[in-house]
C-alpha beads as a LAMMPS data file, in Angstrom:
LAMMPS data file: protein, C-alpha beads

180 atoms
179 bonds

1 atom types
1 bond types

-500.0 500.0 xlo xhi
-500.0 500.0 ylo yhi
-500.0 500.0 zlo zhi

Masses

1 110.0

Atoms # bond

1 1 1 26.680 6.274 -1.095
2 1 1 23.730 4.106 -2.068
3 1 1 21.230 4.795 0.738
4 1 1 18.253 2.717 1.782
5 1 1 15.337 1.616 -0.395
6 1 1 12.332 3.273 1.262
7 1 1 8.739 4.230 0.495
8 1 1 5.955 6.130 2.256
9 1 1 2.630 4.519 3.032
10 1 1 -0.448 4.481 5.212
11 1 1 -0.561 1.234 7.220
12 1 1 -3.904 -0.573 7.161
13 1 1 -5.904 -0.409 10.360
14 1 1 -7.433 -3.325 12.238
15 1 1 -10.696 -3.384 10.240
16 1 1 -8.909 -3.687 6.894
17 1 1 -6.420 -6.246 8.215
18 1 1 -9.342 -8.381 9.431
19 1 1 -11.217 -8.065 6.121
20 1 1 -8.106 -9.075 4.151
21 1 1 -7.604 -11.997 6.554
22 1 1 -11.151 -13.230 5.956
23 1 1 -10.592 -13.032 2.198
24 1 1 -7.331 -14.956 2.568
25 1 1 -8.998 -17.724 4.570
26 1 1 -11.829 -17.977 2.017
27 1 1 -9.270 -18.274 -0.822
28 1 1 -6.609 -20.339 0.921
29 1 1 -6.230 -22.645 -2.103
30 1 1 -4.851 -19.941 -4.401
31 1 1 -1.191 -20.247 -5.387
32 1 1 -0.137 -16.778 -4.231
33 1 1 2.185 -15.066 -1.744
34 1 1 -0.190 -13.416 0.704
35 1 1 0.789 -10.040 2.096
36 1 1 1.522 -10.381 5.805
37 1 1 -1.057 -8.507 7.906
38 1 1 1.545 -6.105 9.329
39 1 1 2.638 -5.226 5.774
40 1 1 -0.792 -4.200 4.433
41 1 1 -0.543 -0.551 3.431
42 1 1 -1.511 2.073 0.901
43 1 1 1.602 3.370 -0.900
44 1 1 1.708 7.152 -1.281
45 1 1 5.327 7.683 -2.378
46 1 1 6.874 4.810 -4.360
47 1 1 10.288 3.366 -3.461
48 1 1 13.447 5.410 -3.843
49 1 1 17.011 5.355 -2.499
50 1 1 17.089 7.550 0.611
51 1 1 20.351 8.953 1.934
52 1 1 19.017 10.604 5.127
53 1 1 16.178 8.776 6.891
54 1 1 16.167 11.287 9.765
55 1 1 15.378 14.222 7.490
56 1 1 12.609 12.270 5.749
57 1 1 11.075 11.182 9.077
58 1 1 11.008 14.807 10.263
59 1 1 9.266 15.858 7.039
60 1 1 6.721 13.055 7.498
61 1 1 6.082 14.090 11.117
62 1 1 5.247 17.613 9.930
63 1 1 3.007 16.395 7.072
64 1 1 1.188 13.868 9.304
65 1 1 0.400 16.556 11.881
66 1 1 -1.476 18.585 9.245
67 1 1 -3.515 15.688 7.818
68 1 1 -6.702 14.165 9.243
69 1 1 -7.218 10.382 9.047
70 1 1 -8.773 8.965 5.875
71 1 1 -11.989 6.935 6.040
72 1 1 -12.043 4.477 3.126
73 1 1 -14.292 1.948 1.450
74 1 1 -12.838 -0.752 -0.767
75 1 1 -15.494 -1.966 -3.207
76 1 1 -13.887 -4.805 -5.168
77 1 1 -11.194 -7.463 -4.964
78 1 1 -9.671 -8.312 -8.330
79 1 1 -6.516 -9.201 -10.209
80 1 1 -4.283 -6.278 -11.085
81 1 1 -2.704 -4.097 -12.123
82 1 1 -2.827 -5.218 -15.773
83 1 1 -5.889 -7.390 -16.490
84 1 1 -4.062 -9.069 -19.403
85 1 1 -1.016 -10.059 -17.305
86 1 1 -2.062 -9.757 -13.668
87 1 1 0.402 -10.289 -10.841
88 1 1 -1.545 -9.001 -7.837
89 1 1 -4.739 -9.542 -5.960
90 1 1 -5.838 -6.180 -4.677
91 1 1 -8.794 -4.439 -3.130
92 1 1 -9.757 -1.215 -4.898
93 1 1 -12.055 1.693 -4.245
94 1 1 -12.710 5.251 -5.243
95 1 1 -9.924 7.709 -4.442
96 1 1 -10.782 9.926 -1.523
97 1 1 -10.951 13.679 -1.656
98 1 1 -7.629 15.037 -0.471
99 1 1 -5.637 11.812 -0.841
100 1 1 -3.996 12.622 -4.209
101 1 1 -3.036 16.073 -2.933
102 1 1 -1.609 14.565 0.265
103 1 1 0.466 12.116 -1.809
104 1 1 1.787 14.979 -3.983
105 1 1 2.698 16.958 -0.862
106 1 1 4.546 13.964 0.584
107 1 1 6.535 13.513 -2.620
108 1 1 7.667 17.134 -2.435
109 1 1 8.318 17.081 1.345
110 1 1 10.445 13.915 1.243
111 1 1 12.509 14.994 -1.747
112 1 1 11.822 11.638 -3.396
113 1 1 12.513 11.580 -7.121
114 1 1 9.740 11.230 -9.643
115 1 1 6.741 13.063 -10.907
116 1 1 3.519 13.455 -8.923
117 1 1 0.830 10.993 -9.990
118 1 1 -1.766 12.450 -12.323
119 1 1 -4.408 10.077 -10.977
120 1 1 -4.611 8.034 -7.823
121 1 1 -6.100 4.554 -7.498
122 1 1 -7.091 3.554 -3.983
123 1 1 -5.720 0.021 -3.717
124 1 1 -4.527 -2.424 -1.089
125 1 1 -2.316 -5.258 -2.353
126 1 1 -3.337 -8.433 -0.524
127 1 1 -1.360 -11.015 -2.539
128 1 1 1.234 -11.349 -5.279
129 1 1 1.790 -14.126 -7.777
130 1 1 3.689 -14.928 -10.921
131 1 1 1.440 -14.374 -13.929
132 1 1 2.576 -17.811 -15.205
133 1 1 0.732 -19.358 -12.230
134 1 1 -2.625 -17.904 -13.242
135 1 1 -3.770 -21.098 -14.990
136 1 1 -2.688 -23.214 -12.016
137 1 1 -4.998 -21.156 -9.801
138 1 1 -7.960 -22.344 -11.829
139 1 1 -9.357 -18.910 -12.510
140 1 1 -8.553 -16.373 -15.169
141 1 1 -10.688 -13.593 -13.751
142 1 1 -11.464 -12.303 -10.303
143 1 1 -13.966 -9.563 -9.554
144 1 1 -15.507 -9.941 -6.133
145 1 1 -17.605 -7.107 -4.755
146 1 1 -16.724 -6.229 -1.159
147 1 1 -17.535 -3.491 1.286
148 1 1 -14.397 -3.140 3.365
149 1 1 -14.526 -0.033 5.529
150 1 1 -11.596 1.228 7.503
151 1 1 -9.450 4.113 8.556
152 1 1 -5.927 5.043 7.599
153 1 1 -4.775 7.037 10.612
154 1 1 -0.973 6.752 10.531
155 1 1 1.837 7.588 8.134
156 1 1 4.970 5.431 7.857
157 1 1 8.336 5.405 6.225
158 1 1 9.084 1.785 5.340
159 1 1 12.358 0.216 4.339
160 1 1 11.961 -2.400 1.623
161 1 1 14.339 -5.347 1.324
162 1 1 13.897 -7.276 -1.921
163 1 1 14.167 -11.030 -1.325
164 1 1 13.646 -14.006 -3.670
165 1 1 10.350 -14.815 -1.930
166 1 1 9.127 -11.225 -2.092
167 1 1 9.817 -7.896 -0.451
168 1 1 10.139 -7.586 3.309
169 1 1 9.182 -4.295 4.938
170 1 1 10.381 -2.657 8.129
171 1 1 8.923 0.498 9.654
172 1 1 11.529 3.202 10.105
173 1 1 9.189 5.805 11.582
174 1 1 5.425 6.124 12.178
175 1 1 3.291 9.155 12.931
176 1 1 -0.383 9.457 13.807
177 1 1 -2.340 11.607 11.348
178 1 1 -3.698 14.829 12.790
179 1 1 -1.585 14.821 15.942
180 1 1 0.057 18.228 16.033

Bonds

1 1 1 2
2 1 2 3
3 1 3 4
4 1 4 5
5 1 5 6
6 1 6 7
7 1 7 8
8 1 8 9
9 1 9 10
10 1 10 11
11 1 11 12
12 1 12 13
13 1 13 14
14 1 14 15
15 1 15 16
16 1 16 17
17 1 17 18
18 1 18 19
19 1 19 20
20 1 20 21
21 1 21 22
22 1 22 23
23 1 23 24
24 1 24 25
25 1 25 26
26 1 26 27
27 1 27 28
28 1 28 29
29 1 29 30
30 1 30 31
31 1 31 32
32 1 32 33
33 1 33 34
34 1 34 35
35 1 35 36
36 1 36 37
37 1 37 38
38 1 38 39
39 1 39 40
40 1 40 41
41 1 41 42
42 1 42 43
43 1 43 44
44 1 44 45
45 1 45 46
46 1 46 47
47 1 47 48
48 1 48 49
49 1 49 50
50 1 50 51
51 1 51 52
52 1 52 53
53 1 53 54
54 1 54 55
55 1 55 56
56 1 56 57
57 1 57 58
58 1 58 59
59 1 59 60
60 1 60 61
61 1 61 62
62 1 62 63
63 1 63 64
64 1 64 65
65 1 65 66
66 1 66 67
67 1 67 68
68 1 68 69
69 1 69 70
70 1 70 71
71 1 71 72
72 1 72 73
73 1 73 74
74 1 74 75
75 1 75 76
76 1 76 77
77 1 77 78
78 1 78 79
79 1 79 80
80 1 80 81
81 1 81 82
82 1 82 83
83 1 83 84
84 1 84 85
85 1 85 86
86 1 86 87
87 1 87 88
88 1 88 89
89 1 89 90
90 1 90 91
91 1 91 92
92 1 92 93
93 1 93 94
94 1 94 95
95 1 95 96
96 1 96 97
97 1 97 98
98 1 98 99
99 1 99 100
100 1 100 101
101 1 101 102
102 1 102 103
103 1 103 104
104 1 104 105
105 1 105 106
106 1 106 107
107 1 107 108
108 1 108 109
109 1 109 110
110 1 110 111
111 1 111 112
112 1 112 113
113 1 113 114
114 1 114 115
115 1 115 116
116 1 116 117
117 1 117 118
118 1 118 119
119 1 119 120
120 1 120 121
121 1 121 122
122 1 122 123
123 1 123 124
124 1 124 125
125 1 125 126
126 1 126 127
127 1 127 128
128 1 128 129
129 1 129 130
130 1 130 131
131 1 131 132
132 1 132 133
133 1 133 134
134 1 134 135
135 1 135 136
136 1 136 137
137 1 137 138
138 1 138 139
139 1 139 140
140 1 140 141
141 1 141 142
142 1 142 143
143 1 143 144
144 1 144 145
145 1 145 146
146 1 146 147
147 1 147 148
148 1 148 149
149 1 149 150
150 1 150 151
151 1 151 152
152 1 152 153
153 1 153 154
154 1 154 155
155 1 155 156
156 1 156 157
157 1 157 158
158 1 158 159
159 1 159 160
160 1 160 161
161 1 161 162
162 1 162 163
163 1 163 164
164 1 164 165
165 1 165 166
166 1 166 167
167 1 167 168
168 1 168 169
169 1 169 170
170 1 170 171
171 1 171 172
172 1 172 173
173 1 173 174
174 1 174 175
175 1 175 176
176 1 176 177
177 1 177 178
178 1 178 179
179 1 179 180
């Protein structure tokens, strides 16, 4: 049995969705696929094939109950992840105390395959593009300082459907952080 392609993330709250929306409006001429506001999230466990969504949702409920919300500050919007061949526009900031450990705990609790990340980059993907389109955008570099403050206060299991125009996400379960 193949299972469902899922990942675990923290959905962006209203403040971050609004900040990303303002950036999008200010850069409307870029040839990119903007991330839909409801899909803005911070990935904690990368995609894997899940055979039992119910078991994973129960594990996430337990982990979410033990974790307080995360207050974040994104400090820069830039191309990423590889500066030589970028394919994203993302907001980045300094990793928060406790976030890497939370991500490692989620990996173990969900039974997802893979190794825990050695380092954690706080990032919010706000657009994707084909690196071949970089010249058509009229800019080879992007480094805009920002001060986007927000709270990640929920934990979600998302299902990811890969489509020709980009991935589509659907929430399978959502839990408020710190609600025992």
